[in-house]
C-alpha positions in Angstrom: 4.3 -3.5 16.6 2.8 -0.1 16.9 0.5 0.6 19.7 -2.7 2.3 18.1 -3.9 3.6 21.5 -0.9 5.8 21.5 -0.3 6.8 17.9 -1.8 6.4 14.6 0.1 4.7 11.6 -1.2 7.3 9.2 -2.4 11.0 9.4 -4.4 12.7 6.7 -4.1 16.5 6.7 -6.6 18.2 4.5 -4.5 21.1 3.6 -7.3 23.0 1.8 -10.7 22.5 0.5 -9.9 24.5 -2.7 -10.3 22.4 -5.9 -11.0 23.1 -9.4 -12.7 19.8 -9.9 -16.4 19.1 -9.1 -16.3 15.5 -8.4 -19.7 14.1 -7.8 -18.6 12.0 -4.7 -16.6 14.8 -3.0 -17.3 14.3 0.9 -16.0 18.2 1.3 -18.1 19.8 -1.5 -14.8 21.4 -2.6 -14.8 24.7 -4.3 -12.3 26.7 -6.4 -11.3 29.3 -3.6 -9.9 28.3 -0.1 -12.3 28.6 2.8 -11.6 31.1 5.7 -9.7 29.5 8.6 -7.2 27.3 6.9 -4.2 26.4 9.0 -1.5 28.8 8.3 2.0 27.9 7.1 3.4 28.2 10.6 0.5 26.2 11.9 1.1 23.7 9.3 4.8 23.2 10.3 3.7 22.8 13.9 1.2 20.2 13.0 3.8 18.2 11.1 6.1 18.4 14.2 3.2 17.0 16.3 2.6 14.2 13.9 6.2 13.3 14.0 6.5 13.8 17.7 3.6 11.3 18.5 5.3 8.5 16.4 3.0 8.3 13.3 4.7 7.0 10.2 2.9 8.4 7.2 1.4 11.8 6.5 -0.7 12.4 3.5 -1.3 16.0 2.4 -4.7 15.9 0.9 -7.5 18.3 -0.1 -9.3 19.7 -2.0 -6.3 20.0 -4.2 -3.1 20.4 -2.2 -1.6 22.1 -5.3 -3.7 25.2 -4.2 -1.4 25.6 -1.2 1.5 27.8 -2.2 3.6 26.1 0.5 3.1 22.6 -0.4 6.7 22.1 -1.3 7.8 23.6 2.0 5.4 21.3 4.0 6.8 18.1 2.3 10.4 19.2 2.9 9.7 19.8 6.6 7.7 16.6 7.1 10.6 14.7 5.5 13.1 16.4 7.8 11.2 15.1 10.8 11.3 11.5 9.5 7.7 11.3 8.2 6.8 9.4 4.9 5.2 12.1 2.8 2.4 11.5 0.3 0.0 13.8 -1.6 -2.8 13.5 -4.2 -3.0 16.5 -6.5 -6.1 17.0 -8.7 -5.9 16.4 -12.5 -6.1 20.2 -13.3 -3.9 22.7 -15.1 -2.0 23.2 -11.9 -0.5 19.7 -12.3 2.4 19.9 -14.8 5.6 17.9 -15.4 7.6 20.5 -13.6 5.4 20.3 -10.5 5.8 16.6 -10.4 9.5 16.9 -10.6 9.4 19.7 -7.9 7.5 17.4 -5.7 10.0 14.5 -6.0 12.8 17.0 -5.4 11.2 18.2 -2.2 11.3 14.6 -1.0 7.9 13.3 -1.6 7.8 9.6 -1.1 4.6 8.7 -3.0 2.1 10.6 -5.4 -1.5 9.4 -5.8 -3.7 10.2 -8.7 -7.5 9.4 -9.0 -8.9 7.0 -11.6 -12.4 6.0 -11.2 -13.3 4.3 -14.6 -11.5 2.8 -17.6 -12.9 5.2 -20.2 -12.4 9.0 -20.6 -16.2 9.6 -20.7 -17.1 7.8 -17.5 -14.1 9.2 -15.5 -14.7 12.7 -16.6 -18.4 12.5 -15.8 -17.5 11.4 -12.3 -14.9 14.0 -11.8 -17.0 16.8 -13.2 -14.5 18.2 -15.6 -13.9 17.2 -19.3 -10.4 16.3 -19.9 -9.7 14.9 -16.4 -8.8 11.5 -17.7 -6.3 12.6 -20.3 -4.7 14.8 -17.6 -4.4 11.9 -15.4 -2.8 9.8 -18.1 -0.3 12.4 -18.7 0.5 12.7 -15.1 1.0 9.0 -14.8 3.8 9.3 -17.4 5.3 12.3 -15.6 5.3 10.5 -12.3 7.0 7.5 -13.9 9.5 9.7 -15.6 10.4 11.3 -12.4 10.9 7.8 -10.7 8.4 8.7 -8.1 6.3 5.9 -6.7 2.8 6.0 -8.2 -0.4 5.3 -6.4 -3.8 5.2 -8.0 -7.0 5.9 -6.0 -10.3 4.7 -7.3 -13.9 5.3 -5.7 -16.3 2.3 -6.1 -19.9 3.2 -6.6 -22.7 2.0 -9.0 -21.1 4.3 -11.6 -18.2 1.8 -12.2 -19.6 -1.5 -10.8 -20.0 -3.0 -14.3 -16.5 -1.5 -15.2 -14.4 -3.1 -12.3 -12.6 -5.6 -14.6 -11.7 -3.1 -17.1 -10.5 -0.6 -14.5 -8.3 -3.3 -12.8 -6.7 -4.1 -16.1 -6.0 -0.4 -16.7 -4.5 0.0 -13.2 -2.3 -3.1 -13.9 -0.9 -1.4 -16.9 0.2 1.7 -15.2 3.2 0.6 -13.2 1.7 1.4 -9.9 3.2 0.5 -6.5 -0.1 1.1 -4.6 -3.8 0.8 -5.4 -6.2 2.3 -3.0 -9.8 1.5 -3.4 -12.4 3.7 -1.7 -15.9 2.3 -1.3 -18.4 5.3 -1.2 -19.6 6.7 2.1 -22.8 8.7 1.6 -21.5 12.1 2.9 -21.1 15.5 1.0 -21.9 15.2 -2.6 -21.6 11.5 -2.2 -25.0 11.4 -0.4 -26.6 12.1 -3.8 -25.2 9.1 -5.7 -25.9 5.4 -5.2 -23.3 3.1 -3.6 -23.1 -0.8 -3.9 -25.4 -3.2 -2.1 -23.9 -5.6 0.4 -24.0 -8.5 -2.3 -22.3 -6.2 -4.8 -19.5 -5.5 -2.2 -18.8 -9.2 -2.2 -18.7 -9.5 -6.0 -16.1 -6.6 -5.9 -14.3 -8.1 -3.2 -13.8 -11.3 -5.2 -12.3 -9.3 -8.1 -9.9 -7.3 -5.7 -8.9 -10.5 -3.8 -7.5 -12.0 -7.0 -5.6 -8.7 -7.5 -4.3 -8.9 -3.8 -3.3 -12.5 -4.3 -1.5 -12.1 -7.6 -0.2 -8.4 -8.0 3.1 -7.1 -7.5 1.8 -3.9 -6.0 0.0 -3.2 -2.7 -3.9 -2.9 -2.6 -5.4 -1.1 0.2 -9.2 -0.9 0.9 -10.7 2.2 2.4 -14.2 2.3 4.1 -14.8 -1.3 3.5 -12.7 -3.3 6.3 -15.0 -6.2 5.8 -12.8 -7.1 2.9 -10.4 -8.3 5.6 -12.9 -10.9 6.6 -13.4 -11.9 2.8 -9.6 -12.0 2.5 -9.0 -14.3 5.4 -12.0 -16.6 4.6 -10.7 -17.1 1.0 -7.2 -17.7 2.2 -8.4 -20.4 4.9 -10.3 -22.1 2.1 -7.3 -22.1 -0.3 -4.8 -23.5 2.1 -7.1 -25.5 4.4 -8.2 -24.8 7.9 -6.0 -27.6 9.3 -2.8 -26.1 8.1 -3.2 -22.4 8.6 -4.2 -20.0 11.3 -5.8 -16.6 10.5 -3.1 -13.9 10.3 -4.3 -12.1 13.3 -3.8 -15.0 15.5 -0.1 -15.2 14.4 -0.3 -17.1 11.2 0.5 -15.9 7.7 1.7 -12.5 6.8 -0.7 -11.8 4.1 0.7 -9.9 1.0 -2.2 -7.3 0.7 -2.8 -6.4 4.4 0.3 -5.4 6.2 3.6 -4.4 4.6 5.5 -1.5 6.2 7.6 -1.0 3.0 6.1 -1.3 -0.4 7.6 -2.0 -3.9 10.5 0.1 -5.0 10.9 1.9 -1.7 7.2 3.0 -1.6 4.9 3.4 1.2 3.5 0.2 2.7 0.7 -0.9 4.9 0.1 -0.7 8.7 1.3 -3.5 10.7 -2.2 -4.3 11.9 -5.8 -3.5 11.1 -6.5 0.3 10.6 -10.0 1.9 11.0 -11.3 5.2 11.8 -9.8 6.6 14.9 -7.7 3.3 15.2 -4.3 3.9 13.6 -5.9 6.7 11.5 -6.7 10.3 12.2 -8.0 13.1 9.9 -7.1 16.8 10.4 -9.4 19.2 8.4 -8.3 22.3 6.7 -9.3 24.4 9.8 -7.6 22.1 12.4 -10.6 20.1 13.5 -9.6 16.5 14.2 -11.8 13.5 13.0 -11.5 9.8 13.2 -11.9 9.8 9.4 -12.6 12.5 6.7 -15.9 10.5 6.1 -16.8 10.6 9.9 -17.7 14.2 10.6 -17.6 14.0 14.3 -15.0 16.4 15.7 -13.0 15.4 18.8 -11.2 18.7 19.1 -9.1 21.3 17.3 -5.3 21.3 17.1 -5.4 25.1 17.5 -6.5 24.6 21.1 -5.7 20.7 22.0 -2.5 18.9 21.0 -3.1 16.2 18.3 -1.6 13.6 20.7 -4.2 14.5 23.4 -7.2 14.3 21.1 -6.0 10.9 19.6 -5.2 9.1 22.8 -7.8 10.4 25.3 -11.0 11.8 23.5 -14.0 9.5 24.3 -14.8 9.3 20.5 -11.4 8.0 19.7 -11.4 5.6 22.6 -14.8 4.2 21.7 -13.7 3.6 18.1 -10.7 1.5 19.3 -12.8 -0.7 21.4 -14.3 -3.5 19.3 -16.5 -4.6 22.3 -18.4 -1.3 21.9 -19.7 -2.3 18.5 -23.3 -3.1 18.0 -25.4 -5.5 16.0 -23.8 -7.8 13.7 -20.5 -6.1 14.0 -20.6 -6.6 17.8 -21.3 -10.3 17.5 -18.9 -10.9 14.7 -15.6 -12.9 15.2 -13.8 -10.6 12.9 -14.7 -7.5 14.8 -11.1 -6.8 16.0 -9.6 -6.9 12.6 -12.6 -5.4 10.6 -15.1 -3.5 12.7 -17.0 -2.4 9.7 -16.9 1.0 8.3 -17.6 3.3 11.1 -18.2 6.2 8.7 -20.9 4.5 6.8 -22.6 3.3 9.9 -22.7 6.9 11.1 -24.0 8.2 7.7 -26.7 5.5 7.4 -27.9 5.3 10.9 -26.5 8.2 12.9 -24.6 5.9 15.2 -21.0 5.5 14.6 -21.0 2.2 16.6 -23.9 0.6 14.6 -23.3 -2.4 12.3 -21.8 -2.0 9.0 -24.8 -1.5 6.7 -23.2 -3.0 3.6 -21.8 -6.3 4.9 -23.4 -9.6 3.8 -21.7 -11.6 6.4 -23.6 -13.4 9.2 -21.6 -13.8 12.3 -20.7 -17.4 13.2 -22.5 -17.4 16.4 -25.8 -16.4 14.6 -25.4 -19.4 12.1 -25.7 -22.0 14.8 -29.3 -22.9 15.6 -30.3 -22.6 19.2 
């Protein structure tokens, strides 16, 4: 079992903020040209060394569009040489070609993610801000499958696709994915201008995702909605009976959708325990600033001046985020706070307090259900 006080399971490195899409939810407000101050190639190699040395398992090269980095293949090769599981998520633009996908595979990439946010071209293209993005994504899906590279699909949940969830699930299930990552909107960047889901709508989407987690042959990961864990365990206990099963965090069943180190067909799996911002997870921005999450814009230091290990292990921000007893409101009183903890990013975006209760959780803690 990893000690998340010492090292994260996954590190996201935002290699660039340059991107030719104009996605309506983009937390980074990406633009076509790189911003000044990007980590250089040499700094990037050193960062990958730090990530490997501290014992992290997975490194995701993100953006912006990581294909805007001329050294992307070199970075993948170096990360692989250090024993890291390497993944990336290129944008669906003309930079993404069949030859590029094969080159990524040949460099040692373990998993490639593509974004798909609606079941129809019109809705997806509108969300991504560029006509033809859906068609490009479908072409890239085939290229990834032809290259025998494990395919991940990323989907952002907002009001724009709330009524499309069933159709989106059906589409994802047809694509031959090994991993479906579902992001729930955090109102930061451009995402502050579009409507997210209500707490009740979260529960409705959780119900649909739960059926996928229970039955699918691929891994489902939920991002910025850790209260899905509470939903998952409550449903499992109802199904198998509270007299015959313990919650997984108390040593009971090893649930399919929540912690598998290895995924289907050799793909990247899930962390062995609950991950949240600053707890098993760290985000390194294009300029070296270190955040608990890309959606929680509070820097704990910069890798150009402080080792990543030091920032992760001893910064007061990261230490607070790893202590469930610091949580406030319903999250602080919740019996699931150690395995959930709510979205710290959404709490900060909505209230200005990263330890405040999750604003989009419909659950009432057990202690509050009992009359005095």
